C-alpha positions as CSV (number, residue, x, y, z in Angstrom):
1,M,-22.0,-15.9,22.9
2,N,-19.6,-13.4,21.3
3,R,-18.8,-12.1,24.7
4,W,-18.0,-15.4,26.4
5,Y,-16.3,-17.6,23.8
6,W,-12.9,-17.1,25.6
7,L,-14.3,-18.5,28.8
8,P,-14.0,-22.3,28.0
9,L,-10.4,-21.7,26.9
10,I,-9.5,-19.9,30.1
11,V,-11.3,-22.4,32.4
12,G,-9.9,-25.4,30.5
13,N,-6.3,-24.2,30.6
14,L,-6.6,-23.2,34.2
15,G,-8.1,-26.6,35.1
16,A,-5.3,-28.4,33.3
17,V,-2.6,-26.4,35.2
18,V,-4.3,-27.0,38.5
19,L,-4.4,-30.7,37.9
20,L,-0.7,-30.9,36.9
21,V,0.3,-28.9,40.0
22,N,-1.8,-31.1,42.2
23,R,-0.3,-34.2,40.6
24,G,3.2,-32.8,41.1
25,V,2.8,-32.1,44.8
26,S,1.0,-35.3,45.7
27,E,3.4,-37.9,47.2
28,N,1.1,-40.9,47.3
29,L,-1.4,-41.3,44.5
30,T,-4.4,-43.4,45.2
31,P,-6.4,-45.1,42.5
32,A,-9.3,-42.7,43.1
33,Q,-7.1,-39.7,42.7
34,T,-5.7,-41.1,39.4
35,R,-9.2,-41.6,38.1
36,A,-10.2,-38.1,39.2
37,D,-7.1,-36.6,37.5
38,A,-7.9,-38.5,34.3
39,L,-11.5,-37.2,34.3
40,G,-10.3,-33.7,35.0
41,I,-7.8,-33.8,32.1
42,I,-10.6,-35.0,29.8
43,L,-12.9,-32.2,30.9
44,S,-10.2,-29.6,30.5
45,A,-9.5,-30.9,27.0
46,V,-13.2,-30.7,26.1
47,L,-13.4,-27.1,27.4
48,I,-10.3,-26.1,25.4
49,L,-11.6,-27.7,22.2
50,T,-15.0,-26.0,22.7
51,G,-13.3,-22.6,23.1
52,L,-11.3,-23.2,19.9
53,L,-14.4,-24.3,18.0
54,W,-16.3,-21.2,19.2
55,Q,-13.5,-19.0,17.9
56,N,-13.7,-20.6,14.5
57,I,-17.5,-20.2,14.1
58,Q,-17.7,-16.6,15.5
59,P,-17.8,-14.3,12.4
60,K,-15.3,-11.5,13.0
61,P,-16.9,-8.1,12.1
62,P,-15.1,-6.5,9.2
63,N,-13.0,-3.4,10.0
64,T,-14.8,-0.2,9.1
65,V,-13.2,3.0,7.9
66,E,-14.3,6.7,8.0
67,L,-15.2,7.4,4.4
68,Q,-13.4,10.4,2.8
69,G,-16.1,12.9,1.7
70,V,-18.9,15.1,2.7
71,N,-22.5,14.0,3.4
72,G,-24.9,15.3,0.9
73,L,-27.8,14.8,-1.5
74,E,-27.7,15.6,-5.2
75,I,-30.7,14.9,-7.4
76,N,-31.1,15.7,-11.1
77,P,-33.2,18.9,-11.0
78,E,-34.7,18.0,-14.4
79,L,-36.6,15.1,-13.0
80,P,-40.3,15.7,-12.1
81,K,-40.9,16.5,-8.4
82,F,-42.7,13.2,-7.6
83,L,-39.8,11.3,-9.2
84,Q,-37.3,13.2,-7.1
85,Q,-39.2,12.3,-4.0
86,E,-39.3,8.6,-5.0
87,L,-35.5,8.6,-5.6
88,A,-35.0,10.3,-2.3
89,W,-37.1,7.7,-0.5
90,C,-35.3,4.7,-2.2
91,S,-31.9,6.2,-1.3
92,H,-32.9,6.9,2.3
93,T,-34.2,3.4,2.6
94,L,-30.8,1.9,1.5
95,L,-28.9,4.2,3.8
96,T,-31.0,3.4,6.9
97,T,-31.7,-0.4,6.4
98,T,-28.4,-1.7,5.0
99,P,-24.7,-1.0,5.6
100,T,-24.7,1.5,2.6
101,K,-23.0,4.8,3.1
102,I,-23.3,6.1,-0.5
103,V,-26.0,5.7,-3.1
104,V,-25.6,6.5,-6.8
105,I,-28.3,6.2,-9.4
106,Y,-27.2,6.4,-13.0
107,Y,-29.9,6.2,-15.7
108,D,-30.2,7.1,-19.4
109,G,-26.6,8.4,-19.5
110,K,-27.1,10.8,-16.6
111,T,-26.3,10.8,-12.9
112,Q,-29.8,11.0,-11.4
113,L,-28.9,10.9,-7.7
114,R,-26.0,10.8,-5.4
115,R,-26.6,10.6,-1.6
116,G,-24.6,9.8,1.4
117,V,-20.8,10.4,1.7
118,L,-20.1,11.9,-1.7
119,G,-17.0,11.3,-3.8
120,V,-15.0,13.9,-5.8
121,N,-16.6,13.4,-9.2
122,H,-20.2,14.5,-9.6
123,Q,-20.9,12.6,-12.8
124,V,-20.7,8.8,-13.4
125,Q,-18.5,7.8,-16.3
126,P,-19.4,4.2,-16.9
127,G,-16.3,2.0,-16.7
128,A,-15.8,-1.7,-17.6
129,I,-17.6,-2.9,-14.5
130,V,-20.7,-0.8,-15.0
131,Q,-20.8,-1.6,-18.7
132,R,-20.5,-5.3,-17.9
133,V,-23.5,-5.1,-15.5
134,L,-25.5,-3.3,-18.2
135,A,-24.6,-5.8,-20.9
136,Q,-25.2,-8.9,-18.8
137,Q,-28.1,-7.6,-16.7
138,K,-26.5,-9.2,-13.6
139,P,-25.3,-7.5,-10.5
140,I,-21.7,-7.4,-9.4
141,Y,-20.7,-7.4,-5.8
142,L,-17.1,-6.3,-5.1
143,V,-16.7,-7.5,-1.6
144,N,-13.3,-5.8,-1.1
145,L,-12.9,-2.9,-3.6
146,N,-9.2,-2.4,-2.7
147,L,-8.4,-5.8,-4.4
148,Y,-9.9,-4.8,-7.8
149,P,-7.8,-2.8,-10.3
150,G,-11.1,-1.6,-11.8
151,R,-11.9,0.4,-8.7
152,V,-10.5,3.5,-10.4
153,E,-13.8,3.9,-12.4
154,F,-15.7,4.5,-9.1
155,D,-14.3,8.0,-8.7
156,Y,-17.8,9.3,-7.9
157,L,-17.6,7.3,-4.7
158,P,-15.4,8.1,-1.7
159,A,-11.8,7.2,-2.4
160,N,-11.7,4.7,0.4
161,T,-15.0,2.9,-0.2
162,Q,-14.5,-0.7,0.9
163,A,-17.3,-2.6,-0.8
164,V,-19.5,-1.9,-3.8
165,V,-22.7,-3.5,-5.3
166,V,-23.5,-2.5,-8.9
167,Q,-27.1,-3.5,-9.5
168,P,-28.7,-3.1,-13.0
169,I,-31.8,-0.8,-13.3
170,G,-33.4,-2.6,-16.3
171,D,-31.0,-2.2,-19.3
172,R,-30.8,1.6,-19.1
173,G,-29.0,2.3,-15.8
174,V,-27.4,1.0,-12.6
175,L,-27.8,1.4,-8.9
176,V,-24.4,1.7,-7.2
177,V,-24.1,1.4,-3.4
178,G,-21.0,1.5,-1.4
179,A,-20.1,0.6,2.2
180,N,-17.3,1.5,4.6
181,A,-16.3,-2.1,5.4
182,P,-15.4,-5.1,3.2
183,R,-18.0,-7.9,2.9
184,S,-20.6,-5.6,4.3
185,Y,-23.7,-7.0,2.5
186,T,-25.6,-10.2,3.3
187,R,-27.6,-12.2,0.8
188,Q,-30.8,-10.7,2.3
189,E,-29.4,-7.1,1.8
190,E,-28.4,-7.9,-1.8
191,G,-32.0,-9.1,-2.4
192,W,-33.3,-5.8,-0.9
193,I,-31.0,-3.8,-3.2
194,A,-32.2,-5.8,-6.2
195,A,-35.9,-5.2,-5.2
196,L,-35.3,-1.4,-5.0
197,A,-33.5,-1.5,-8.4
198,D,-36.6,-3.2,-9.9
199,K,-38.8,-0.4,-8.4
200,L,-36.5,2.2,-9.8
201,A,-36.7,0.6,-13.2
202,V,-40.4,1.0,-13.3
203,L,-40.3,4.6,-11.9
204,L,-37.6,5.9,-14.3
205,A,-39.0,4.2,-17.3
């Protein structure tokens, strides 16, 4: 339907114009023609209203940007090999099944993983938003990062990251994911991020 929602508007307007032209050039109007014109006007109005309604209910895809950074993978080399593999799997899953372009795992005061389009800073310095997530044990979804003054704390993400989810990993860390478009994450994807954070809490503990 995304492709055709302009069609009722075009047909409705075209039909209304044709009816008006036909009415203007007709010298003698019969009752039958009057009734037909009235029916045509009603149908044109219905088509125009349908087109307008379709425009309102069609979700416009958010504008994406090219994130500033270099693709890479950084894992804390002090972690056991099996744990590095688990973190790599979790981050790969987020990058391939959600709009996520950058994944950061911060746990026990250390940056355990960064993957995707990497920001300038290699280490996470927990700011007010991350500290709030840790204290309240509730995720924060910044649907449009550009609107938040606190975005400066996310210098370990690409500078033009558009949306961020900060998900607690127990009470000892956070999973931070970023996307290249505002309002990128659905409720289902937020649930998937939370489930992976719960898995990471068990693994890292």
